[in-house]
C-alpha angles and dihedrals in degrees: 000000000000123000107267097199114123098007095096126227116305133191112219111193117194130180119227122257122267112299131206090254092048088057093047096045094243124150108251108177107148096341108133097200103083114087131179123297120223087263090050091053091051089050090051092051091051090049091048089053089055092050101042095088095044121102096257111183097169138015118203131174144185109256093235114113099245091053095042092052091050092047092050090057091049091047091059090057101041098037096232130130116243117242114198121219125181092202091078095054119127119268113284108246094186116199092010095066112111092022130101117292088227089070093058103089139160092277089064103034107034088229123115116186107308095343138084105229100170116022092184101051112116128192111229109288091000144097133272122228087255091055089052093045093051093047095050093042088057089054094047092052091049093059098038096099125058144081123333116272142070122316102200115203121188108204144125142292096259093048091050092050095052094040090052092051092047094049090050091052094249117144119228095253091057101042128113124229106221126178115270116198126213110279091007112157129217120183126197134181110241102208114174088240093054124127120298128202090260092051090052090054091050088050089062091056091052092048092048091053090049091052090058096051 
């Protein structure tokens, strides 16, 4: 592991490896059942190899099986214990979980293509994008302070999207919804003066004013 002194504190968000339900095109959300495929395990090993020489000071993971299995493989390489945190779970898709991904459209998710069009739309028994954003923002703020080095968080595509927007000061109504591949990595500096949830909300006001100029 590299010396972390002087590099600052960084948040390293990684998506889990391919799961059985990824491969089958089934909506996962917060379902715990799907674990990694053989391909997903190979992806996790490759990711662990990339991370093993980084200055990892903490390793956290969603408690869902596909994330936990990915984190366990990383833990063997970086020599860190895995701490589970429910706040970085995937978005809850309610009644759609366990069904075909093709059935999960804009009218249930509030997402159209690469754009959030309705941050408050909830599938039955599930979460809105705003619910997810608020939950993950709470997590991000809780790990902002601490020793220099990389805080690696194994989570999910939705969690990475909203965390990235939050850390860039983009409010939920204004955020994009880009593709996030299995074991994709996103790294952010976690300066103590970084964005807070309130700053992100104010950022929306500024963007709205700019859109009307």
